[in-house]
Backbone as numpy.savetxt, mean C-alpha at the origin, in Angstrom:
# Nx Ny Nz CAx CAy CAz Cx Cy Cz
4.98 15.43 -2.93 4.39 14.18 -2.47 4.44 13.09 -3.55
4.12 13.39 -4.82 4.19 12.32 -5.82 5.58 11.68 -5.88
6.63 12.47 -5.72 7.99 11.93 -5.77 8.21 10.95 -4.62
7.69 11.27 -3.44 7.83 10.40 -2.28 7.12 9.06 -2.54
5.93 9.10 -3.10 5.18 7.88 -3.41 5.95 7.06 -4.46
6.54 7.73 -5.44 7.33 7.03 -6.46 8.52 6.31 -5.83
9.17 6.95 -4.88 10.31 6.33 -4.20 9.85 5.09 -3.43
8.75 5.24 -2.71 8.23 4.11 -1.94 7.79 2.98 -2.86
7.22 3.34 -4.00 6.79 2.34 -4.97 8.00 1.60 -5.55
9.07 2.33 -5.82 10.30 1.71 -6.31 10.83 0.71 -5.28
10.81 1.10 -4.02 11.26 0.20 -2.95 10.39 -1.05 -2.90
9.07 -0.87 -3.06 8.17 -2.02 -3.05 8.49 -2.97 -4.20
8.75 -2.43 -5.37 9.06 -3.27 -6.54 10.29 -4.13 -6.29
11.13 -3.72 -5.36 12.39 -4.41 -5.10 12.42 -5.17 -3.78
11.25 -5.43 -3.20 11.21 -6.27 -2.00 11.12 -7.73 -2.43
11.53 -8.60 -1.55 11.41 -10.03 -1.82 10.00 -10.50 -1.48
9.40 -11.28 -2.36 8.08 -11.85 -2.14 8.16 -13.36 -2.35
7.21 -14.06 -1.77 7.17 -15.52 -1.91 6.23 -15.90 -3.04
6.72 -16.80 -3.86 5.93 -17.33 -4.97 6.05 -18.85 -4.97
5.10 -19.48 -5.66 5.13 -20.93 -5.83 5.23 -21.22 -7.32
6.14 -22.12 -7.69 6.33 -22.46 -9.10 5.14 -23.28 -9.60
4.61 -22.89 -10.74 3.51 -23.61 -11.37 4.02 -24.67 -12.34
5.29 -24.56 -12.71 5.87 -25.54 -13.63 7.38 -25.48 -13.49
8.03 -26.50 -13.99 9.49 -26.52 -14.01 9.95 -25.49 -15.04
11.02 -24.79 -14.68 11.55 -23.79 -15.61 13.03 -23.60 -15.31
13.85 -23.52 -16.35 15.30 -23.39 -16.13 15.68 -22.02 -15.56
16.90 -21.92 -15.14 17.43 -20.67 -14.60 17.36 -19.57 -15.66
17.03 -18.37 -15.21 16.94 -17.22 -16.11 18.06 -16.26 -15.74
18.86 -15.87 -16.72 19.95 -14.93 -16.50 19.50 -13.53 -16.88
19.57 -12.62 -15.93 19.28 -11.21 -16.17 20.58 -10.45 -15.98
20.62 -9.20 -16.33 21.83 -8.39 -16.16 22.25 -8.38 -14.69
23.29 -9.13 -14.38 23.81 -9.16 -13.01 22.96 -9.92 -12.02
22.02 -10.71 -12.50 21.09 -11.39 -11.60 20.61 -12.68 -12.26
20.55 -13.75 -11.50 19.98 -14.99 -12.04 18.80 -15.40 -11.15
17.79 -15.98 -11.79 16.57 -16.38 -11.10 16.28 -17.83 -11.46
15.94 -18.61 -10.47 15.61 -20.01 -10.72 16.85 -20.86 -10.60
16.77 -22.08 -11.06 15.69 -22.74 -11.76 14.49 -22.98 -10.83
13.33 -23.19 -11.44 12.10 -23.40 -10.70 11.63 -24.84 -10.86
11.17 -25.39 -9.75 10.64 -26.74 -9.75 9.19 -26.66 -9.31
8.29 -27.21 -10.12 6.85 -27.12 -9.87 6.51 -27.49 -8.43
5.69 -26.63 -7.80 5.22 -26.87 -6.44 6.11 -26.30 -5.35
7.34 -25.94 -5.67 8.25 -25.39 -4.66 8.04 -23.89 -4.49
8.35 -23.40 -3.29 8.25 -21.98 -2.99 9.62 -21.32 -3.16
9.57 -20.06 -3.62 10.80 -19.29 -3.85 10.58 -17.85 -3.41
11.69 -17.18 -3.11 11.65 -15.75 -2.83 12.35 -15.03 -3.98
11.62 -14.10 -4.59 12.18 -13.30 -5.68 11.71 -11.86 -5.50
12.37 -10.96 -6.19 11.94 -9.56 -6.15 10.54 -9.43 -6.74
9.77 -8.51 -6.21 8.39 -8.34 -6.65 8.30 -8.15 -8.17
9.14 -7.28 -8.72 9.05 -7.00 -10.16 9.32 -8.23 -10.99
10.19 -9.11 -10.51 10.47 -10.35 -11.22 9.29 -11.31 -11.05
8.76 -11.38 -9.85 7.62 -12.26 -9.57 6.44 -11.91 -10.46
6.22 -10.63 -10.64 5.10 -10.19 -11.47 5.27 -10.66 -12.91
6.49 -10.55 -13.43 6.77 -11.00 -14.80 6.64 -12.52 -14.91
7.18 -13.23 -13.92 7.09 -14.69 -13.94 5.64 -15.15 -13.83
4.86 -14.47 -13.01 3.44 -14.82 -12.86 2.70 -14.56 -14.18
3.02 -13.44 -14.82 2.41 -13.12 -16.10 2.73 -14.15 -17.18
3.88 -14.80 -17.06 4.31 -15.82 -18.02 3.81 -17.22 -17.62
3.10 -17.30 -16.48 2.57 -18.59 -16.05 3.60 -19.53 -15.44
4.72 -18.98 -15.00 5.78 -19.80 -14.42 5.56 -19.97 -12.91
5.09 -18.92 -12.27 4.84 -18.95 -10.82 3.51 -18.27 -10.53
3.07 -18.40 -9.29 1.94 -17.59 -8.81 2.29 -17.07 -7.41
1.72 -15.91 -7.09 1.95 -15.33 -5.77 1.24 -16.19 -4.73
1.86 -16.35 -3.60 1.20 -17.07 -2.51 0.06 -16.22 -1.99
-0.95 -16.86 -1.44 -2.16 -16.17 -0.96 -1.83 -15.06 0.03
-0.85 -15.28 0.91 -0.51 -14.27 1.92 0.18 -13.06 1.33
0.57 -13.12 0.06 1.21 -11.99 -0.61 0.20 -11.12 -1.35
-1.03 -11.61 -1.50 -2.03 -10.91 -2.30 -2.99 -10.08 -1.45
-3.48 -9.04 -2.05 -4.53 -8.23 -1.45 -5.83 -8.67 -2.10
-6.86 -8.84 -1.28 -8.16 -9.29 -1.80 -9.25 -8.38 -1.27
-10.42 -8.47 -1.89 -11.57 -7.67 -1.45 -11.92 -7.98 0.00
-11.83 -9.23 0.42 -12.17 -9.58 1.80 -11.24 -8.86 2.78
-9.97 -8.73 2.40 -9.01 -8.01 3.24 -9.42 -6.54 3.35
-9.84 -5.96 2.23 -10.26 -4.55 2.24 -11.49 -4.35 3.12
-12.43 -5.27 3.08 -13.62 -5.17 3.93 -13.24 -5.23 5.41
-12.29 -6.11 5.75 -11.84 -6.21 7.14 -11.18 -4.91 7.59
-10.36 -4.33 6.72 -9.67 -3.08 7.06 -10.70 -1.96 7.23
-11.66 -1.89 6.32 -12.70 -0.86 6.42 -13.46 -0.99 7.73
-13.82 -2.21 8.10 -14.57 -2.44 9.33 -13.73 -2.00 10.53
-12.46 -2.38 10.56 -11.57 -1.98 11.67 -11.50 -0.47 11.81
-11.39 0.22 10.67 -11.29 1.68 10.71 -12.56 2.31 11.26
-13.69 1.73 10.96 -14.97 2.29 11.42 -15.22 2.08 12.90
-14.68 1.00 13.48 -14.95 0.70 14.89 -13.90 1.27 15.85
-12.86 1.90 15.31 -11.83 2.49 16.17 -12.42 3.63 17.00
-11.98 3.72 18.25 -12.40 4.86 19.07 -11.66 6.10 18.60
-12.20 7.26 18.94 -11.60 8.53 18.51 -10.13 8.59 18.92
-9.31 9.08 18.01 -7.87 9.22 18.29 -7.08 7.96 18.08
-7.72 6.91 17.60 -7.03 5.64 17.35 -7.04 5.32 15.86
-6.04 4.60 15.45 -5.94 4.17 14.06 -5.43 2.74 14.08
-6.00 1.89 13.24 -5.56 0.49 13.22 -4.26 0.37 12.45
-3.56 -0.72 12.68 -2.28 -0.93 12.02 -2.49 -1.54 10.63
-1.75 -1.02 9.67 -1.75 -1.57 8.31 -0.36 -2.11 8.02
-0.30 -3.11 7.16 1.00 -3.60 6.74 1.68 -2.52 5.91
3.01 -2.46 6.00 3.79 -1.44 5.28 3.52 -1.42 3.79
3.23 -2.59 3.24 3.05 -2.68 1.79 1.59 -2.53 1.35
0.73 -2.05 2.23 -0.70 -1.96 1.90 -0.97 -1.10 0.67
-0.46 0.12 0.64 -0.78 1.04 -0.46 -0.19 0.58 -1.81
1.07 0.11 -1.86 1.55 -0.40 -3.15 0.71 -1.59 -3.64
0.35 -2.48 -2.72 -0.48 -3.62 -3.11 -1.87 -3.15 -3.56
-2.41 -2.15 -2.88 -3.73 -1.63 -3.24 -3.69 -1.04 -4.65
-2.68 -0.24 -4.94 -2.58 0.36 -6.28 -2.50 -0.72 -7.36
-1.72 -1.75 -7.11 -1.57 -2.82 -8.10 -2.83 -3.66 -8.21
-3.48 -3.91 -7.10 -4.73 -4.67 -7.10 -5.79 -3.96 -7.94
-5.93 -2.66 -7.72 -6.91 -1.88 -8.50 -6.52 -1.81 -9.98
-5.23 -1.65 -10.26 -4.77 -1.60 -11.66 -5.04 -2.94 -12.36
-4.81 -4.05 -11.65 -5.07 -5.37 -12.22 -6.56 -5.55 -12.48
-7.39 -5.12 -11.53 -8.84 -5.22 -11.72 -9.29 -4.40 -12.93
-8.74 -3.21 -13.05 -9.11 -2.33 -14.17 -8.70 -2.97 -15.50
-7.53 -3.60 -15.54 -7.06 -4.26 -16.76 -7.96 -5.44 -17.12
-8.51 -6.10 -16.11 -9.40 -7.24 -16.35 -10.69 -6.82 -17.06
-11.10 -5.57 -16.87 -12.35 -5.08 -17.47 -12.27 -5.16 -18.99
-11.08 -4.93 -19.56 -10.92 -5.00 -21.02 -11.24 -6.41 -21.53
-10.88 -7.43 -20.73 -11.14 -8.82 -21.13 -12.54 -9.28 -20.71
-12.98 -8.77 -19.55 -14.28 -9.17 -19.00 -15.03 -7.93 -18.54
-15.77 -7.29 -19.44 -16.48 -6.04 -19.10 -17.43 -6.17 -17.91
-17.90 -7.37 -17.62 -18.81 -7.55 -16.48 -18.13 -7.29 -15.14
-16.80 -7.21 -15.14 -16.06 -6.94 -13.91 -16.02 -5.45 -13.56
-16.58 -4.61 -14.41 -16.55 -3.16 -14.19 -17.25 -2.79 -12.88
-18.37 -3.42 -12.59 -19.10 -3.11 -11.36 -18.30 -3.52 -10.12
-17.66 -4.68 -10.19 -16.83 -5.15 -9.08 -15.66 -4.19 -8.85
-15.06 -3.72 -9.95 -13.96 -2.76 -9.86 -14.42 -1.47 -9.18
-15.56 -0.94 -9.62 -16.08 0.31 -9.03 -16.36 0.14 -7.54
-16.92 -0.99 -7.18 -17.23 -1.28 -5.77 -15.94 -1.34 -4.94
-14.94 -2.00 -5.49 -13.65 -2.12 -4.80 -12.96 -0.77 -4.70
-13.05 0.02 -5.77 -12.44 1.35 -5.75 -13.10 2.24 -4.68
-14.41 2.16 -4.56 -15.11 2.94 -3.52 -14.72 2.46 -2.12
-14.55 1.17 -1.97 -14.12 0.61 -0.70 -12.72 1.13 -0.35
-11.84 1.15 -1.34 -10.47 1.65 -1.14 -10.50 3.12 -0.75
-11.31 3.92 -1.45 -11.42 5.35 -1.13 -11.96 5.55 0.28
-12.88 4.71 0.69 -13.45 4.81 2.04 -12.35 4.59 3.09
-11.50 3.60 2.85 -10.39 3.31 3.77 -9.42 4.49 3.79
-9.04 4.95 2.61 -8.07 6.06 2.51 -8.63 7.30 3.20
-9.88 7.66 2.91 -10.47 8.86 3.52 -10.61 8.74 5.03
-10.99 7.57 5.49 -11.12 7.35 6.93 -9.78 7.51 7.63
-8.75 6.92 7.07 -7.42 7.02 7.67 -6.88 8.43 7.56
-7.13 9.09 6.43 -6.64 10.46 6.25 -7.26 11.40 7.27
-8.55 11.27 7.54 -9.20 12.10 8.56 -8.53 11.91 9.91
-8.22 10.66 10.25 -7.56 10.37 11.52 -6.16 10.96 11.56
-5.43 10.84 10.45 -4.06 11.36 10.38 -4.07 12.88 10.51
-5.05 13.54 9.88 -5.16 15.00 10.00 -5.42 15.38 11.45
-6.33 14.68 12.10 -6.62 14.96 13.51 -5.39 14.72 14.39
-4.71 13.63 14.15 -3.51 13.30 14.94 -2.39 14.31 14.71
-2.23 14.76 13.47 -1.13 15.68 13.16 -1.39 17.09 13.68
-2.64 17.41 14.01 -2.93 18.75 14.52 -2.85 18.81 16.04
-2.66 17.66 16.68 -2.54 17.62 18.13 -1.08 17.52 18.54
-0.86 17.11 19.80 0.52 16.94 20.26 1.20 15.81 19.48
2.52 15.85 19.42 3.28 14.82 18.70 2.92 13.46 19.28
2.65 12.53 18.38 2.21 11.20 18.80 3.39 10.31 19.19
3.07 9.34 20.01 4.09 8.40 20.46 4.54 7.52 19.31
5.69 6.92 19.50 6.21 6.00 18.49 5.27 4.83 18.27
4.57 4.42 19.32 3.65 3.28 19.22 2.54 3.57 18.20
1.99 4.77 18.26 0.92 5.11 17.33 1.48 5.28 15.93
2.64 5.89 15.81 3.25 6.09 14.49 3.61 4.76 13.82
3.88 3.72 14.62 4.19 2.40 14.06 2.99 1.82 13.31
1.81 2.28 13.64 0.60 1.78 12.98 0.41 2.41 11.60
1.16 3.46 11.31 1.04 4.14 10.03 1.99 3.52 9.01
1.59 3.52 7.76 2.49 3.06 6.70 3.48 4.19 6.40
4.46 3.92 5.57 5.44 4.96 5.19 4.74 6.15 4.55
3.78 5.88 3.66 3.05 6.96 2.99 2.31 7.81 4.02
1.73 7.15 5.01 0.96 7.87 6.03 1.87 8.64 6.98
3.01 8.06 7.34 3.95 8.79 8.21 4.44 10.05 7.51
4.66 9.95 6.21 5.12 11.11 5.45 4.08 12.23 5.53
2.82 11.92 5.26 1.78 12.96 5.28 1.55 13.45 6.71
1.65 12.56 7.69 1.51 12.94 9.10 2.58 13.98 9.47
3.82 13.72 9.10 4.93 14.64 9.42 4.78 15.96 8.69
4.42 15.91 7.40 4.25 17.13 6.63 3.11 17.98 7.19
1.99 17.34 7.47 0.85 18.08 8.04 1.20 18.66 9.40
1.93 17.89 10.21 2.34 18.37 11.54 3.15 19.65 11.43
4.09 19.69 10.48 4.91 20.89 10.27 4.04 22.07 9.82
3.21 21.84 8.83 2.35 22.91 8.29 1.41 23.44 9.37
0.77 22.56 10.09 -0.18 22.97 11.12 0.54 23.68 12.25
1.73 23.16 12.64 2.51 23.80 13.70 2.92 25.22 13.32
3.39 25.39 12.08 3.77 26.73 11.60 2.56 27.64 11.54
1.45 27.15 11.09 0.23 27.94 10.98 -0.22 28.40 12.37
-0.22 27.48 13.33 -0.63 27.82 14.71 0.29 28.89 15.29
1.59 28.74 15.04 2.55 29.71 15.55 2.29 31.09 14.96
1.97 31.14 13.68 1.68 32.44 13.03 0.39 33.04 13.57
-0.59 32.23 13.80 -1.88 32.72 14.30 -1.72 33.29 15.71
-1.04 32.57 16.56 -0.91 32.98 17.96 0.12 34.10 18.11
1.22 34.05 17.37 2.28 35.03 17.51 2.09 36.25 16.60
0.97 36.32 15.91 0.75 37.43 14.99 0.61 38.73 15.77
1.43 39.73 15.40 1.36 41.04 16.05 1.25 42.11 14.97
0.18 42.03 14.22 0.00 42.97 13.11 -0.36 44.36 13.60
-0.22 45.33 12.73 -0.58 46.72 13.03 -2.09 46.84 13.08
-2.57 47.69 13.92 -4.02 47.93 14.00 -4.38 49.25 13.45
């Protein structure tokens, strides 16, 4: 499973994201790739890993719709809690990579601003609540009949992977339990 998450994370690092230039900046030449030039106030699409570096250098900032925020997490948590049994709400494909980075950024901020430690802990618990809630639903769904494509579309790549793996394990286990013809 860790290898699967690493692959998905690599894919996320290489998706195009929208950023807004905070200042004028000339074209940057990278190995086989050029980025920019940037003109203050204009929007651009760049690979996530490049955007993160440019944002760290104060050249661009991520657009609001590209960021994960605590308010978004609260909305997701609320949706998960109000779902009827056997239902799961839809998450954006990039939810988990963004969540990991959001928490890592918050944790890094604690070194500069120790008062943010409580906010980080609160957000981490909120994230765990979402993950645990969805995992319980995925376990229940994977132990029943194969779900329709419509329901599977609501799962992220990480969740579809665990859903499929659990489905195989549970299916094999059920077959062994029912088909067991041991000696008495």
